[in-house]
N, C-alpha and C positions, 0 to 999 in steps of 0.2 A: 114345674116351672115356678119360679119366684116372680112375684108381681113387681117389686121395685128393684131398680138397679142400685146395687150396693155402692158403686163408685161415685154416685151422684150426691154429694153431701153439700147442703146449702149453707150459706154463711150463718144463718140462724142456728142451724144444728151445730156447727163448729164452735160458735160462740157459747152456746148452752153447755156443751161438752167441756170446754176449757174453763169457763168461769163458775160452773154450778155443779156438774155431775161427776166429773173425773176426780180421781184421788180421794174418794169418800168425803167430799166436801159438805154433803148434806147429811148431818146427824150420824156420820160414819157408815152410811149405806153404800154399798157397791152397786153401781150402775154399769150396764154393758151397752155398747152402741152397735147398731147395724146387725141385729140378731134375727135369724129366721125363726118364725113362730108359725107352724103349719105351712100355708102356701104364701105367707107374707114375710117381708122383712121389715121389722119395726125399727124406728130410729133409736130409741133407748128402752131399756127395761131394768127393773129391779125386782129379782126373785123373792127376796124376803118380804117385800111389800106387795107382791103380786101386782106390780104397777107397770104399765106400758106408756110411753110418752111418744107421741106422734107430732112432729113439727110441720105445720102447713106451710107450703111455699106460696108466696103471693103470685097470683096469676099474671102472666105477661100482659093480657088485655087490660087489666087494672092499671098497670104501670104506663101503658100507652095512653090510656084515657087521662090519667093524672098529668102526664107530660103535656098533652094537648091542652088541658085546662090551664096549666101554668103559662104556656106560650100565648094563649088567648088573653090572659090577664096582663101580661107584660108587653104584648105587641099591639 
């Protein structure tokens, strides 16, 4: 069983892929996205560098707190 849902790509992951990791944009290294490694699906990996990149999503509770704080300041 894989831990992470492959179809759930965040905006941060999409941005990182488009503007930094795709098409050998970083020193000519090839990165792959959403790859299974053992029981996990990693966001990005680069085999020659033995590098795995995980993009952390912002927790929804944090966003609610931020929204609440801004409404208190303005209202």
